[in-house]
N, C-alpha and C positions, 0 to 999 in steps of 0.2 A: 548101840549109839552112833555107829557109822551109818547105818540106814536111815536113821532119823534125820541127820544132817543132809544126807542126798535127797531124802524127801522134801525138806524145806527148800533146798536149792531148786528142785523141779517146780515146786509150787510157785516160787519168786519169779521164776524164768516165765512161766505161762501167763502170770498177771502182767509182766511188763510186755509181753508181746501182744496181749489183748489191748492194752492201752495204745500202743503203737498203731495197731490195726484201725482202732477207733479214730484216732488223730488223722490218720491217712484219709479215711473214709470222710472225715469232715472237709478236709481240703478238697477232695474230689467233688463233694457236693456243691462247695462254694464256686469251684471253677466252672461246674456244670451250670450253676445259676447265673454266673457272669456270661458264659456263652449264650445262655437262654436269653438274657436280656440284650445282648449284641444282636442275636439272630431275629429278635422281635422287629428291629428297625432294618434289617437286611432285606434288600429287594431281591428277587429272582426272576428270571427271564425264561421264555419259552425257547428251547434249542432250535425250533424250526422259525419262530417268529420273535426275534429279540426285542421288537417294539412293544410286545406284551409283557407286561410285569406285573408282579404281585408277591404275595408271601410264599414261601417255600411250601411245596405240596399243592398249592391251588393249580386249578386246571387253565389251560390255554383257551382263551375264548374264540380262537379260530380254528384249532386243530384238536384241542382236548388233551395234549399232552401236558404233562406236569412241569410246573416250573422249576427248573433245576439249575439254571445258570445264573451264578451271582452276579449282580449288576454293580459295577464300579460307579459309584456316585461322586460326582465332582463338586468341590466346594465352590460357592459362589466367588467368582473372581471380581476385584475392583482395582482401579488404577491408582497407583501411587506416584505415577510420573508428574504430576501437577504439584506435588509437595504441599498440598492444602491441608493434609491431616496425617496422623499417625495413630497407632492402635493405643497409645497411652493417654491420648487427648480425647475426652468425652465432651468437650464443649463443642458448641455450634460453630461451624466455619463459615465465615461470610464469603460469598464469591468472590474471587480476585478481580479487581477492576484494573484492566490493563489500559494504560494511557497511551495513546498513540499520537504522534505529530504528523499532520499531513503536510507534505511539501509538494510543491508544484513540479511535475515532471516536464512541462512544456517548455521546450527550448526557447530561448531569446530569439526574436526575429524582428528586423527592421522593415519587414514588408508593409506593415500597417502604417508605420510613420511615412515612408516613402509614397505610399499610394495617396495619403491625405496630402502630403506636399504637393504632389503633381496635380491634384485637383485645384489647388490655390494656383499654381503656375498656369494651368490651362484657362482658368477663369480670367487670369489678368491678360493673358493674350487676346481674349475676346472682350477686354474692357468691362468686364462683369465683376463689379465691386461686390455687389451682393452675394455672388457665388463664391467670389474669394473669401468673404466674411464667413460664409456657412461653413466652408472647407476649412478656414482657420480655426473655428470653434471645435470642428471635429478633430483636428489635428492636436488641439490642446487637451481635449479627453483623451485621445490615443496615448500621449505621452504620460498621463496619469494612471493609465490602466497597465502599462508595460510591467511585465514581471522580470525582475532583474537577478532572481536567485540563481539562475545558471552562468552567470557572469563571474569571472574571476575578480578579486578585489581591485586589482589595478584597472581591469575593463570597466568595472561598475563605477570607480572614482571618475575616470575619463568621461564615461556616458553621461553620468550625472551632471558634469559641468556643462557638456554640450547641450544636454536635454533642459537643463535649468534656462539657459539663454534662449534656446529655441521656443520653449513655451512661452517666454515673455513676448516673442516677436509673433508668435502664432495667436497670442491673445489680443495684441494690438490690431493685427489684421481683421481678427473677428469682431471687435468692438468698432471697427471703423468703416462700415458698409458703405457711407456716403462719401469717403474720401480716398478715392483710388490712388492719388500721388502719395498720400501718407502710407497706405498699404504697400506699394511698391517700395518705399524706403525701408520698411521692416522686411519685407520679402528679399532685399539684396542680402540682408545679414543672416536671415533664415537660410538662405541658399547656402551661404558659407558653414552654417552648422550642420546642414543635411550632408554637405560634402565631407565634412570633418567625420560625421557618423558613419558614412559609407566606407571611408578610410579606415576608421577603427574597427568596425564589426562586419563590413561587408554587405553584399545583397546578392540574392539568387536571380536579380532582374538584370537585364542587359540595358545599362544606362550611359548617358553622354553627358559631359560637362561642356556647357556652351558659354560664350563670353560676348557681352556687348560693350565694344569699346567707347562708346559715347555717353552711358549713363553716368550720372553724378558729376557733371560738367568735365566730361572726358577722363575720369578716373577709372571708369569702367566697372563692370560688375558681372558676376558669373551667375548662371543657373542650371539646374539639372534637368534633363530631358529623358523621356523613354523613346524618342525619335531622333532620326539624324536630322531630319527636316528642321531648319531653323523657324521658330516662332517666337518672336520677342516679347517677353511678359513685361518689360520696363516700358515699353512704348506701344503695344498693342498694334491696332489699326493704323497709327501713324507711320509707324516703321517695323512692320511685322516681320520682315526677313532681314532686319539689321542684326548683324552677329556672326559668329562663327563656331564651328564646332572644334574644341580645343583637345579633347581626349575622350577615350572610352573608359569608363569607370570598371 
């Protein structure tokens, strides 16, 4: 009886070992199959010519050596920095429209205004009413084209007060080509405006303030000149050198 029990135990042990062996064999087969699938997509390179790639075991087209070096394949990269998409969003992303505001970087300058004013002044010294009218219209346009964005709020306020008045007188000078006395009346006030403008915002030109003591029934009037030489715009050829240099601006 004891022999029978021992025999049954041996048979049971053998059957169990056989099942375990079969199971391990199945797992190894599955692993081998998975590795085979992976290797199908794996590229290998020639040890001597890494630019030559192909499947494992193939021959290098340059030297005939077997392709044995695994090639590390990089995944395509894309940029996330613009924040226009993520991996969970499959919807079409419209290009982001960036709105920009263009501002002028040109600094404010009084040069154009002063140049046009001096043209009026020089025309009046020559008793040239038409020349003064033409320069007056140009000055009016120049005032309208000035970009004040670079001025401070207080500068801009004072500038606009001066410019509004100066434009009115420039317009009168421009519209009265045949009335030189009327042009000179407006020129006297325009000269005060230009003087105030230079005091407020300066100029890179060397300028002088001249004075005619006789104009307007002896009340006098100033004008701005680019030259120390006195040439009176209020009397022209009648008293061209009447007046005096008051100061350098």
